[in-house]
N, C-alpha and C positions, 0 to 999 in steps of 0.2 A: 336538946335538939331545937333549933329555931325553925318555926313553921311559917311558910309563905303560902298564902292563898293566891292562885293565879286566875284571873278572869280574862278570857279572850272574848272580846266584844263581837267578833264575827262568828256566826253560826256555821259557816262553811268549813268543812274539814280541809279544804285546800286553800284556805285563806292565807294571804301573805302575812297577816297579823299573827297567825298560828306559827308560821315560819320564824318570824321575829321573836315570838315568845319562846319557841324551842331553843333558839340561840341564847337568849337571856337565861333560861333555866339551866342550860349546859354550863353557864359561868358560875353557878352557885358554888360557894366554897363548902368544904367538908363541914358537917354539922348543921347544914341547912337543908331542909326538905321543902320541896315545892309541889303543891297539889292543886290541880285544876278544879275550879268550881264550875260544874256543868250548869249552864243557864238556859239551854234550849228547850228543856222540858218544863219550865216554870209557867204555870198559869198566870195570866195577867193579874196583877195585884188589884184588889178591891178591899176597902175597909170592912165590907160585909163578911169577909173571911177571918177577921182578926180573932174571933172567939172560937174558931174551928181549928182542929189539928190537921194541917195539910202536910203530909210527909215530905214532899219535895221542898216546901218552905222551911220546914224544920231542919232538913239536911243542909241547906245552904246557910241558914242562920248559925248552925252548929259549926260548920267548916270555917265560916268567917270569924265567929267569936273565939274559936280556939287558935286562930292564926295570930302570929306576932305582927304580921303586916300583910297588906294586900297589894298585888301588882296587877294593874289594868293594862292590857295591850289591846288596843281597839282601833277600828276604822272610824271614819266619820260618815254618818248618814244624813244627807240633806242639811249639811252644815251644823250638825249637832251630834249628840250622843245616840248611838244605836238604841232602838226601843228595848231590846233584850237586856242591855246594861242598865238602863234606867229602871226597868222592871225589877231587876235584882236589887238595885239600891233601895227602891221603895219597900220591897219585901223585907230586907234586912234592917230597915229603919222602923219597922212596926212590930207588934202593936205599940202604941204610944208608951214611952217610958222604957222600952226594951230595945232600943236601937243598938246594933253592934258597932256602929260607926264612931261613936263618941270616943275620942282618944286613940282611935285605930290609926296606925301608920299606913299610909298609902303612897303609891307612886304610879305615874301615868305615862304610858308610851302610846303614841298614835302613829300609824303608818298608812300611807295612801299611795296609789299610783299617780295621783294628781300632784300639782306643783305646790300645794299648801301643806301637805303632810298631815292632814287631819287636825290642824291647829285649833279650829273652832270646837271640835269634839273635845280635845284636851282641855281647853279653857273652860268649857261648860262643865265638864266632868269635875275639874278642880273646884269650881264654884259650888256645885251641888255637894260634893264631899265636905268642903269646908263649912258649909251651912249646917251640916249634920254633926260637926265637931270632930271630923277626922283630921289628922295631921298629914299634910301632903309634902312630899319631898320637893324642894324648890329648885334645886339645880343638880345636875344639868337637866333641863326640860328636854324631852325627846319627841319631836314631831318629824317623822321621816317622810320626806317627799320623794316621789318617783321610786318608792321602795321596791316595786316589782323588778326594777332593773338591778337590784342588789342580790337577787336570787339566781342560783344556777338551775339547771333543768330538773334537779331533784328537790327543789324548794328549800335549799339551804342557803344561808347568807354567805356569799363568797366575795363580795366587793370589799376590797381592802379598807377603803375609807369608812364604809358602813360598819364593818367588823370592829374597827378601832373605836368608832363612836359608840357602838353598842357595848363593847367591853368596858369602856370608861363609865358609861351609865351603870352597868351591872356592878362594877366595883364600888361605885359610890353608893348605890342602893343597898347592896348587901352589907357594906360597912356601917351604914346608917341604921339598919335593922339590928344587926348583930352587935354593934358597938365594938368593932374589931380594933 
């Protein structure tokens, strides 16, 4: 069984990024499990805690280290990565010498109601992950602009063009992870 860790960068339960993530998860082929890494309950990272056992830190480090790949689906906050996502990345990169990111396969999807689709967040996230030794999926990059218009009243992706784009990304991502 191939394990994918899913990180949704928005803490809102009604986030359009959660809707996008749900669509991508539903495209997972047989033999692939996707488990969300909950990030809203993580205390802010500080090096002072490196020598302590923090249960929620250990939970996310374990989930990420056991995953074959990590899929980020995130909005953009103030032209960059949301604080909760950056906090998770920092937690999982520490203590020094025990980073879970080195060699980890990662993919990045950003979605925004704005016209830029969260591109700055996606590029910053890629830069951070690569600096930590993670391998990032290069193509297709996925920055969904005006993503809120692709959802129906139930929060499901129903715009034909967006569905096609997401399905192409999902196919490429899952094939890259599983080596289909």
